[in-house]
C-alpha positions in Angstrom: 99.0 -35.6 -59.2 94.9 -35.5 -58.5 94.2 -33.1 -55.8 90.5 -33.2 -55.7 87.8 -35.4 -56.5 85.4 -33.9 -59.3 82.0 -35.2 -58.9 78.5 -34.3 -60.1 74.9 -35.3 -59.2 74.2 -38.8 -60.3 71.4 -40.5 -62.1 69.9 -44.1 -61.5 72.4 -46.6 -62.6 71.6 -48.4 -66.2 71.0 -52.3 -65.7 69.4 -51.9 -62.3 65.8 -51.4 -63.9 66.4 -54.7 -65.9 66.8 -57.1 -62.6 64.1 -59.4 -62.3 64.0 -58.6 -58.2 63.0 -54.8 -57.9 64.5 -52.6 -55.3 62.6 -52.3 -51.8 60.4 -49.5 -51.7 62.2 -46.4 -50.6 65.5 -47.3 -52.1 67.4 -45.9 -55.1 70.3 -47.1 -57.0 73.1 -44.6 -58.3 76.5 -44.7 -60.2 79.5 -43.3 -58.5 82.1 -41.7 -60.8 84.3 -44.6 -60.4 81.6 -46.8 -61.9 80.5 -48.5 -58.8 76.7 -49.0 -57.9 75.7 -47.6 -54.4 71.9 -47.6 -53.0 70.5 -44.7 -51.1 67.2 -45.0 -48.6 65.0 -41.7 -49.6 63.5 -42.0 -46.0 66.2 -42.9 -43.5 69.2 -41.5 -45.8 71.1 -44.7 -45.2 73.8 -45.4 -47.6 75.2 -48.6 -48.7 77.5 -50.3 -51.4 75.4 -53.4 -51.3 71.9 -54.3 -52.9 69.1 -54.2 -50.5 67.3 -57.3 -49.8 63.9 -57.5 -51.2 62.3 -58.7 -48.2 63.4 -56.5 -45.4 64.4 -53.5 -47.5 67.7 -53.5 -45.9 71.2 -54.0 -47.2 72.5 -57.9 -47.0 75.1 -57.0 -44.4 74.5 -56.6 -40.7 73.0 -53.4 -39.8 75.8 -52.6 -37.3 77.8 -52.2 -40.4 75.7 -49.8 -42.4 77.0 -46.1 -42.6 80.3 -47.0 -40.8 81.9 -44.2 -43.1 85.1 -42.4 -42.2 84.4 -39.3 -40.4 86.2 -36.4 -39.1 88.7 -34.7 -41.6 87.1 -36.2 -44.8 85.3 -33.3 -46.8 83.7 -33.0 -50.2 85.3 -30.6 -52.6 82.9 -30.3 -55.6 84.1 -28.9 -58.8 80.9 -29.5 -60.6 77.3 -29.9 -59.7 74.8 -30.5 -62.2 72.1 -30.8 -59.8 72.8 -27.2 -58.5 72.4 -25.6 -61.7 69.5 -28.1 -62.8 66.0 -26.5 -64.3 63.3 -26.1 -61.6 61.5 -29.0 -63.2 64.5 -31.2 -62.5 65.0 -30.2 -59.0 61.4 -30.7 -58.3 61.7 -34.3 -59.4 64.6 -35.1 -57.4 64.4 -35.2 -53.7 66.8 -32.6 -52.4 67.9 -34.5 -49.4 68.7 -37.4 -51.7 71.1 -36.0 -54.1 72.7 -34.1 -51.6 73.3 -36.9 -49.3 74.3 -39.1 -52.3 76.9 -36.5 -53.2 78.3 -36.4 -49.8 78.3 -40.1 -49.5 80.4 -40.7 -53.0 82.9 -38.1 -51.5 83.6 -39.8 -48.5 85.1 -42.6 -50.4 87.5 -40.7 -52.6 89.1 -37.7 -51.1 90.4 -37.0 -47.6 91.4 -33.6 -46.2 94.3 -33.2 -43.9 95.2 -30.0 -42.6 93.3 -28.1 -45.5 95.2 -30.6 -48.3 93.1 -33.0 -50.0 94.5 -36.3 -50.8 92.6 -39.4 -52.6 91.9 -42.2 -50.6 93.1 -45.8 -51.1 91.3 -47.5 -53.8 88.1 -48.7 -53.2 87.9 -51.3 -56.3 90.5 -53.4 -57.7 90.2 -51.7 -61.1 90.6 -48.1 -59.8 94.2 -47.2 -60.4 96.5 -45.9 -58.0 98.6 -43.0 -57.8 102.0 -43.2 -59.5 105.2 -41.7 -58.0 106.2 -38.7 -59.8 109.9 -40.1 -59.8 109.6 -44.1 -59.4 112.8 -46.0 -57.8 114.5 -42.7 -57.0 113.4 -41.9 -53.4 113.0 -38.5 -54.5 112.0 -35.6 -52.1 109.4 -34.6 -54.2 107.4 -38.1 -53.6 107.5 -38.6 -49.9 107.0 -35.3 -48.0 103.3 -34.4 -48.9 101.7 -34.9 -45.5 102.7 -33.4 -42.3 104.9 -35.1 -39.8 103.1 -36.0 -36.5 104.3 -35.6 -32.8 104.4 -38.6 -30.3 100.8 -37.9 -29.6 100.0 -38.2 -33.5 99.0 -34.6 -34.0 100.4 -33.0 -37.2 103.1 -30.7 -35.8 105.7 -30.3 -38.8 105.1 -30.1 -42.2 106.7 -32.1 -45.0 108.9 -29.2 -46.5 109.8 -28.3 -42.8 111.5 -32.0 -42.6 113.4 -31.1 -45.7 114.7 -27.8 -44.6 115.8 -29.3 -41.1 117.6 -31.9 -43.2 119.5 -29.2 -45.1 120.3 -27.2 -42.1 121.5 -30.2 -40.4 123.7 -31.0 -43.4 125.2 -27.5 -43.0 125.8 -27.9 -39.5 127.7 -31.1 -40.0 129.8 -29.3 -42.9 130.7 -26.9 -40.0 131.6 -29.3 -37.9 133.6 -31.3 -40.3 135.4 -27.8 -40.9 136.3 -27.6 -37.2 137.5 -31.1 -37.1 139.9 -30.0 -39.8 140.9 -27.0 -38.0 141.7 -29.0 -35.0 144.1 -31.2 -37.3 145.8 -28.0 -38.6 146.5 -26.8 -34.9 148.1 -30.4 -34.5 150.0 -30.3 -37.5 151.5 -26.6 -36.5 152.3 -27.7 -33.0 153.9 -30.9 -34.4 155.9 -29.0 -36.9 157.2 -26.4 -34.3 158.1 -29.2 -31.8 160.2 -31.0 -34.7 161.9 -27.9 -35.6 162.9 -27.1 -32.0 164.0 -30.7 -31.6 166.1 -30.8 -34.6 168.2 -27.7 -32.7 169.0 -29.8 -29.7 172.4 -30.3 -29.0 172.0 -33.9 -27.6 174.5 -36.2 -28.9 176.1 -33.5 -30.8 179.5 -34.9 -30.0 179.0 -38.2 -31.4 181.9 -38.8 -34.0 182.7 -40.9 -37.0 180.1 -42.5 -39.4 177.7 -42.8 -36.7 178.0 -39.2 -35.8 177.1 -38.2 -39.3 174.3 -40.6 -39.3 172.9 -38.8 -36.0 173.4 -35.6 -37.4 171.1 -36.4 -40.7 168.5 -37.6 -38.2 168.6 -34.3 -36.5 168.2 -32.7 -40.1 165.8 -34.9 -41.0 163.5 -33.7 -38.2 163.8 -30.3 -39.4 162.8 -31.5 -42.9 159.7 -33.3 -41.7 158.6 -30.1 -39.5 158.6 -28.2 -43.0 156.6 -31.0 -44.5 154.0 -31.0 -41.8 154.1 -27.1 -41.8 153.1 -27.3 -45.7 150.5 -29.9 -45.0 149.0 -27.9 -42.4 148.9 -24.8 -44.8 147.6 -26.7 -47.6 144.8 -28.3 -45.5 143.4 -24.9 -44.5 143.4 -23.4 -48.1 142.2 -26.6 -49.8 140.1 -28.4 -47.2 138.9 -26.3 -44.2 138.2 -23.0 -46.3 135.9 -24.6 -49.1 134.1 -26.3 -46.1 133.6 -23.0 -44.4 132.8 -20.5 -47.4 130.7 -23.2 -49.3 127.2 -21.6 -49.5 127.8 -18.9 -47.1 124.4 -17.5 -47.7 122.8 -20.9 -47.5 120.6 -20.4 -44.6 119.1 -17.2 -46.0 118.5 -19.1 -49.1 116.6 -21.8 -47.2 114.4 -19.0 -45.2 113.6 -17.7 -48.5 112.1 -21.1 -49.8 110.3 -21.5 -46.2 108.5 -18.2 -46.3 107.4 -19.0 -50.1 105.8 -22.4 -49.2 104.6 -21.0 -45.7 102.4 -18.4 -47.8 101.2 -20.8 -50.0 100.1 -22.9 -47.5 98.4 -19.9 -45.8 96.6 -19.3 -48.8 95.6 -22.8 -49.4 94.0 -22.6 -45.7 92.2 -19.4 -46.2 90.8 -21.1 -49.5 89.8 -24.2 -47.9 88.0 -21.8 -45.0 86.2 -20.3 -47.9 85.0 -23.6 -49.3 83.9 -24.8 -45.8 81.9 -21.3 -45.5 80.2 -21.9 -49.0 79.7 -25.5 -48.0 77.7 -24.6 -44.9 75.7 -21.8 -46.6 74.8 -24.2 -49.4 73.4 -26.8 -46.7 71.4 -24.1 -45.2 70.0 -22.9 -48.3 69.2 -26.6 -49.2 67.5 -27.1 -45.9 65.4 -24.2 -46.4 64.3 -25.3 -50.1 63.4 -28.6 -48.8 61.4 -27.3 -45.8 59.6 -24.8 -48.1 59.0 -27.5 -50.4 57.4 -30.0 -47.8 55.2 -27.2 -46.5 53.6 -26.4 -49.5 49.8 -25.3 -48.7 47.4 -25.6 -51.5 45.3 -22.7 -49.9 48.1 -20.4 -50.4 49.7 -22.0 -53.7 50.8 -18.9 -55.5 52.7 -17.5 -52.4 54.4 -20.8 -51.4 55.4 -21.4 -55.1 57.0 -17.5 -55.3 58.9 -18.6 -51.9 60.1 -21.8 -53.3 61.3 -20.1 -56.7 63.1 -17.7 -54.2 64.6 -20.4 -52.0 65.5 -22.3 -55.2 67.6 -19.2 -56.7 69.3 -19.0 -53.5 70.2 -22.4 -53.2 71.5 -22.4 -57.0 73.5 -19.2 -56.1 75.0 -20.9 -53.2 75.8 -23.9 -55.3 77.6 -21.6 -57.7 79.5 -19.7 -54.7 80.7 -23.1 -53.8 81.8 -24.2 -57.0 83.7 -20.8 -57.3 85.4 -21.3 -53.9 86.2 -24.8 -54.7 87.8 -23.7 -58.0 90.0 -21.0 -56.0 90.9 -23.8 -53.9 92.1 -26.0 -56.5 94.0 -23.3 -57.9 95.7 -22.3 -54.9 96.6 -26.2 -54.1 97.9 -26.6 -57.4 100.3 -23.6 -56.9 101.3 -25.0 -53.6 101.8 -28.5 -55.3 103.8 -27.0 -58.3 106.0 -24.8 -55.9 106.6 -28.0 -53.5 107.6 -30.1 -56.3 110.0 -27.5 -57.7 111.6 -26.6 -54.3 112.1 -30.2 -53.1 113.8 -31.0 -56.2 115.8 -27.9 -55.6 116.8 -28.9 -52.2 117.6 -32.5 -53.4 119.8 -30.9 -55.9 121.6 -28.9 -53.3 122.0 -31.8 -51.2 123.5 -34.0 -53.7 126.0 -30.9 -54.3 126.8 -30.6 -50.9 127.7 -34.2 -50.3 129.7 -34.2 -53.6 131.5 -31.0 -52.3 132.3 -32.7 -48.9 133.5 -36.1 -50.6 135.9 -34.0 -53.0 137.2 -32.0 -50.0 138.0 -35.3 -47.9 139.4 -36.9 -50.9 141.8 -34.0 -51.1 142.5 -34.5 -47.4 143.7 -38.1 -48.0 145.7 -37.0 -51.1 147.7 -34.4 -49.0 148.1 -36.9 -46.1 149.5 -39.5 -48.7 152.0 -36.8 -50.2 153.1 -35.8 -46.5 153.9 -39.4 -46.0 155.8 -39.4 -49.2 157.8 -36.3 -48.2 158.5 -38.0 -44.6 159.8 -40.9 -46.4 162.0 -38.8 -48.3 163.2 -37.1 -45.1 164.5 -40.4 -43.8 166.0 -42.1 -46.8 169.3 -40.3 -46.5 169.2 -41.4 -42.6 168.7 -44.8 -43.9 171.6 -44.8 -46.1 173.9 -43.3 -43.6 173.0 -45.9 -41.1 173.8 -48.5 -43.7 177.5 -46.9 -44.1 177.9 -47.1 -40.3 181.1 -48.9 -39.6 182.5 -49.7 -36.1 185.8 -50.5 -37.2 186.0 -47.3 -39.4 185.1 -45.4 -36.7 187.6 -46.7 -34.5 190.3 -46.0 -37.0 189.5 -42.4 -37.5 189.2 -41.9 -33.6 192.5 -43.5 -32.7 194.3 -41.9 -35.5 192.8 -38.2 -33.9 193.1 -39.2 -30.4 196.1 -41.7 -30.0 198.8 -41.2 -27.3 201.4 -43.2 -28.8 202.1 -46.8 -30.5 205.1 -48.0 -28.3 203.8 -50.6 -25.7 205.6 -51.2 -22.3 208.3 -54.1 -22.2 209.9 -55.9 -19.1 212.6 -54.2 -17.0 216.2 -55.7 -17.5 218.5 -56.0 -14.5 
């Protein structure tokens, strides 16, 4: 992951000197770090990718398009500046505003700063390599949460890492709600078991006799057996499904806060380092301007004094450049540390999410297994009832009842006179 663009002062691009048509007066050609030529007008400080026309001393494209460079949060982060450490003779041979403006121009096309984080701009040229994903084809957290999420007004409001944390917290809440659902199912099973047990003791139709009476009695007993099955199902749901859902990562929220605080601290350090870069950049610009003014105000009558002032200004400008490079180095280190921790922590959150989903899946599988077992046990409680119902014989019942309750076998006959 390339955090910043490393650039240095440029020199005239080789090859332009050999062109048959020379550049118009006041224009210089430079080569960007990516190998692309661009042109700088030393007078107006205009910059363009297109070669100025010889006839008018301007770029070929319409004037309205000139200097249409992105502005706002785009900033330069120099890790090297050979211009700033050049010898006095080298500096005197290069227009200071030209070199500084050239550096600014190149930086505009290769990096962009968003909320103190530096990102590469999209490829300017077809041959410029694009940034590759860390884990291609995996939709990994570590590849898609680097910038801040914007609110409806388009203002960055929530960091990418915060989005990942919210996902984890939502997952924990969903897990808790699943446990509550199972708890409600347990209550239903408990109540159902109690009602079945109570019903099995009902005296209703207790006086039914014969084979039908036996089948009826078995059906009532099956209600009691089924009540026991549902009570066991309820107990197993509590131990094997609800409890694991409730106790899985009891301290999960505390762990997430630890991750959050760590990343926030690193982001604050990065912002602080970026502020240092901006301060050093401004100081360098002021020193460069002071040096340029002193160079342009060279007075022959006071040559010695002016040369001494220029030397002092040059030393201060060089020192300011060194300070800028030092601050950029500190910034890059802070950003690298933040980057490494973001990758490590986002991958850890990714692993935790996979672990959570797998745990819930296994618990729900256990739920369905227990449910199937309950159905099997319920089936076993009604099988004796089925068997007795198949044995119900109205004729047999009539025989048994008549034998027990008969009042006499002699039938009435006609009266004789």
